[in-house]
N, C-alpha and C positions, 0 to 999 in steps of 0.2 A: 709336501707336508709341514706345519706350522708349526713352529720351535715353542717346547715348554720351558719359558722363562723364569716362573717361579713354582715353586715343588717342594710343600709343605709334607711331611711324613707322621704323624703319629707324632706332634706337638704338644708339650705339655708344659705347663709352668709351677709349679710349688714355691710358694711363700708361708716363711714364721710368721703366724701370728705377733704384729708388738714389733715384731724386728723390721729393721732399713737394711736395705741390701746397697752396701756402700762400696768403691771404687775399694783394690786392693794394689800393694806396690809389690814387686817384685819377691823385694827383701822376704815380706811377709809370707810370699806364698811357700818359701823355701824358709821357713823358721818352724812352717804350720806342718811343712814337710816333714819337716826332722822330728818334731816332737809329736805327730799321732802314734807311734807306739807306746809311746811314755804313758801319754793322753788316754789309750785304750789300756791299759793294762791298769792306771788308777781310775778306769770309769769312767773317765770325763768326755763329754766330745759323743753320747751315745745318743741314738737316733730321735730325734726330735717326734714326741707322740702326732698322730696321724691327727686326732684332736686340736692339735696344739698348730696347725699347717691347714691354707687351704691352696685349693688347686684353679689358678686361676685359668689356667687352659690345661686341658685334659685329651689325651689323643685325639687332636684336628687334622686334620687332611685332608689337600686338594690342592688341583694345578691348577696354572693361570697361563694362557698361552700371548705370543708377541702380540699385543698391539690391542690386549683384550681389555678394558676399562669391567671390573670387579668390585661389586659393590659390598660390602659390609654392614651387618647390623642385626641390634640386641640390643637389649635395655642395657640400662646401667649396671657394671659390676660383668657384663658377657662375657668381658674378655679383649674385647675389641682393639684396647689401646697398647693390653698387654700384645699382642698380636703384633701387631703395630711396632711394637719396638725391640723386640725377638726378631724381627726382619729385617729392621735399619741398626743393629748387632747392638743398641742401646743395653742389653739384658740377656743373657744365656738363659735357653731351654731346658728343663730340668732332665728331659726327655725329646726323644724324639730326634729329626735335623732337615734344616733347610737349606736349599739349593737354589741359586740365585746364581742369573749370565745376564751380566750388564752390573755399569753401574748404578747405585739407589740415592735418589734423591728424597730425604723425607723430610716432611709440615708436619710436627708434633705441637702438643700443646704448647702455650708462651712459653718462651723461656729455653726451650730446646734449639741444639744449634749456634749461636750467637755469643758469641765470648761481650758481655758487657761493658767492661770497659774500651772495648774497641768501637770507631766510627761505623758507622752505617755503610762506607766508602769499605771502611777496614773489614768491615764483617761478607760483604761483596767477594771479594777475592780471598778470603782466609776459607768460604764457601766453597769456592769454587777448587782450590788447591783438595780439600778431603775429599772432592768428589776424583782428582786426578786431573783436573786440567791443568792448564799451562796457562800463564800471563797473560797471552796473547788472545787467547780462550776466554778468558773474561773478559779481557778492555773490551773485543771487536761484543758485547752484550751489555759490555756496564749501562751506555746510553738507553737503551728498551729497560733495562731493570726501573733504572733509576723513574723514569718517567709511565711506567707501569703501577710505581708503589704511588706515584703522586706525593710523595715526601722532597721533594727534591733540594731545598733550601734549610733540610735540616741532615742531609746525607754528608756533610763533616760532624756533627755531633754524634758525642759517645752513647750507644743504645737503649743503656741503664736509664737517660735521661727520655728513652722515647714511652711514649701511652701505649699499651698492649693491642692497639688498635693499628698504630704507629708501626711498634715492630710485627705484626701480621702482616698489614701490608709489606716493607721488604718482607720479610721472610717468605711469603707466598711468591713475593716474585721474582725470588733467587731462585726458591727451589725449580718456578716454572719455568726458566729462559737458561738454566745450564746446562740444559739436554741433557735428564742421565735417563737413562734405558727403561728404568720404573722409574716411578714418581707413586711413595707413599702420604697420601691426606687423611688428617686425619680429624676432623670435626673443628677444623678450623674456620671454616667460613661464618661461626655464628658471631664473630668479629670484623664489627666494620660496619657502615650503612646499607642501606639494599641496593642502589648504586653499584659499591665496589664489587660485593658478592657476587652480585648479577655479571660482573665484570670478569673475578673472579673462575665462577663453574665455563664463562667460552672462553676461557686459557683452557679452562679442566677439559674441554668438547676436542679444541686444536691437538691438544699434548696427543689425545689419542689416537686423532687421525693422522697423528706426524707417524702413526706406527711405534709409538710406545706405549710402555703397559702402566699402566694404572693401579693402585688397591685403592678404596675408596672410601672413608667410612664417616658416616651423617645420619643424622635423625631426620633429614628434609627429604621424602621419602619421593617430591616431583624431581627432586637434585639427581637423586640417584634412579632413576624410573626415564631420564631424561638423560643420562650422560653413559648410563652402565649397558653391560650387555647380558650380565648375568651376575648370584647376587648370592652367599653364603650368609646365613641368619646363624648366632650362637646362643645359645642360654644355657647360661651357669655354664660356661668355660669348654663346651661341647659342640659341635655340629649340630643342629638342630635339621638344616636342608641347607639343600644347595643346589640353584636351578637356574631358571630363569627368570631376569630382572623381576618382571609385573608377579610372576607368581610369589617371589622372594618375599617380597614388599607384603603382600594380601594376608602370606603366611605369618609377617611377622605386625604387621596393625590387626590382623585377629588373636595373635597373644597377646598383644599389647596389652588390650581390649579384656581381659583376661583378669576379675580380679574379685575375691570374696568380699575385697572390702565394699562402704559404703561413699563413694566420694564425696557426697555431698557433707556431710562429715565433721568436716576436716576440712574443707577446701576455704578461697578468702573468697570474699562477700564485695562487693559495691551497694550503696541504697542506704537508707536512711534505719533498714531494721523492721517497720512496722508490722510486717509480716513474712515469714522464711518456712521455703521451702528443706521438709527436711528430708526424704524420700521422694522417689521417684518409681514403679515399675510398668508396665502391659500388659491387659489385661486381654481377653477375646469375649466376645461381649456378653458368656455365660460368665462372664466370671472366674476363667481362668489366668493365672499366671502365666506368663509366655516367656520365656528366654530370649527365643527366636520368632522372629514373624514371618509368615510364606508373602510371596510378593502378592500383591492384588489380593487380598484377604481382609474384614474387617479390624479391627485394631483400637483400644482405648487405651486414653494416655491416663494414668493418671499420679496425680501430687499431692503426697501430702504434706499439709501448712500446720504452719504455729502460728496465732493471733499472740503479738508480742504486743502491740499498744495501736490498733491500728481499732478506731471510735465508730461507735455504733452511726450507719449513713453511710460510712465513708465509702464510693468504690473503689473495690478492687479489680486488675481485668491481671490475668491470666496471660503471658504470650509461651509456646516453645520457638524455635528455629535447630531447622536440620543440614546440616551439611554432609559433604563425601567423607573420605574418613583422611582425605590431603586438606582437608577445611576452606572448601570450598564450597558457601551458601546456595543451599536448594529452596528453602523456602520460612516464612516465619508468620506464625500466626496468634492473635491477640484474642484474647476470647471477645473484646470488643468490637472485633472487626466486623463480626457476627450481631452486635448491640446487647452481649451481655457484658452484663457488671457483677458481683461477689458482692453485697452486701451484711453486715451482723455476721461477719465471722464470727462461730465460738474459740475458745482455746486453742480446739483441733481440729482441722476437719480435712476432706479430700477432694480437689477439688476433678471431674473429668471431664478429657474430652476423645469423644468417639469417631472414626474417623471410617467409612460406612469401605473404602476400599485405601491402603497403601499403596499406592504405583509408583513402587522403588523395582527395580532391577538387583538381583541377588547379589552381597556385599555388607561391609562394615561401613554403618555409618555413625554422628554422632552430635545428641543432642545439647541442647542449651537451653534455659530455663533465666528469663525474665518476666518479671511480677513489678506494676504498678499501683499506687493507691495516692487516687485524688489525682492521676497525671503526673507524681512523683515517682522516679528509682524507687522502692522499696526493699528487693529482693533482685543481686543479679549474679547468683554460683558463679565465679573464675574456675567453672570446670567443666570438661564438656560429659557429657554419657553418653556410652556404647548401647549404638541400637543394631542388630544381625539382621539381614534380611536377606533368606533363602527361597532359591526357585518354587516356584507354583507351574501347574495350567492355566497360565494369566490368561492366555486368547479360548480357551476349552478344545485344545486340540489335539487330546491325549500326550502334549511333549511339552514339559518342565523345564527342558533345558532352554534359558534364556536368552539367547547371546548377542549381544546391544552396544553401543557404542556408547553409552553414558546411562548415568545414571535412573532415570525417568521413562516410565512406560506409559501405555496410551493405546487406546481402543480405535478405530475409524471404523466406518463403513466402505467396506472397496466396492468400484461397480462399473462396468463399462457401459460407454454410454459414447454414441453417436461424436464425431469429432462437425465441432460448429455450431452445432444441437446444444440449447441452456438446460441443462435437467430442472434446474428451480422454478421452475415456470409452470 
């Protein structure tokens, strides 16, 4: 039976709004204990009203087996970092309990774990001592740590002089090489260049293959699906879902795209601003507004535009691109690809593009919009708009369960032919 190395039971953490949680001395704790009866008599120290507190975590429970890689995901403020801080013993829970079996190495936000006045060299040994390793063990790994971090010539410089990228390179290298049985990683791969991020992901993968347990918090869905066995989804401090990693990622992406606000109303834009798109929606051919689209069914893409300074006779070309929920591009379609330009736009107008069939498999997709006036970029909103595609009887067989290996659907003609005979003649 595989051993459980992390057990979280009913974990909750409450913060007082506007208050800071600091470290307390032993003397302060004794004084508080002695004064507590007198404060109660005086009415001092009454419980903080619930309206003045916030539950960063609320009754979260899960288990992680030895050698598993658990992906933790959720929107900002969902409780991910609070969870890892409790597991790292940086902060204490309000309720619930945590059982950890093994040495814990944590890689949290920049600034956690190193002493700023000490050099990189000295901090490597300090971190090893915190993990309970002797000097010989750290020395044996020292060369590998420095080589991986790629900051060898600065290793004897105080880390307070490091850039955030240098700091995180060293911090990741130390945490990954000093062999803790449990490694906690909190969204640190956003620091550093693409090559080093790839290197870090490879190291996390090798750590997992060595039989160590990893909790990995990230917004990089591709990395989570590549490295993790299962995932948990946090929403507003509670556990919304726990299961196989691909299903957990799909749940997260579906909820992250649900919003009542219009993303086009407040996004950044690139372009000269001669025209601007201020709304987008999908319609059926008969004009019904659609929240979801069925695979293979006709759909109309509707873009509402404001003409801000586009003059008479200027040619306007509207385009849209569709990519997967992990931002892999699938298509990009300009109106001028079909020889269509729009001229003499009124102050407000709606540009439509009707597709006879949206041949995408069920899933969550992202749409981007780009508009050109006289060949120059006029409006490129820096935001993705969600499109949800659901299954249908795409092949006309009565089966709407479309199990595919990719986002695109095709229809072809299958037939049996005699070997060696050219059927095209």
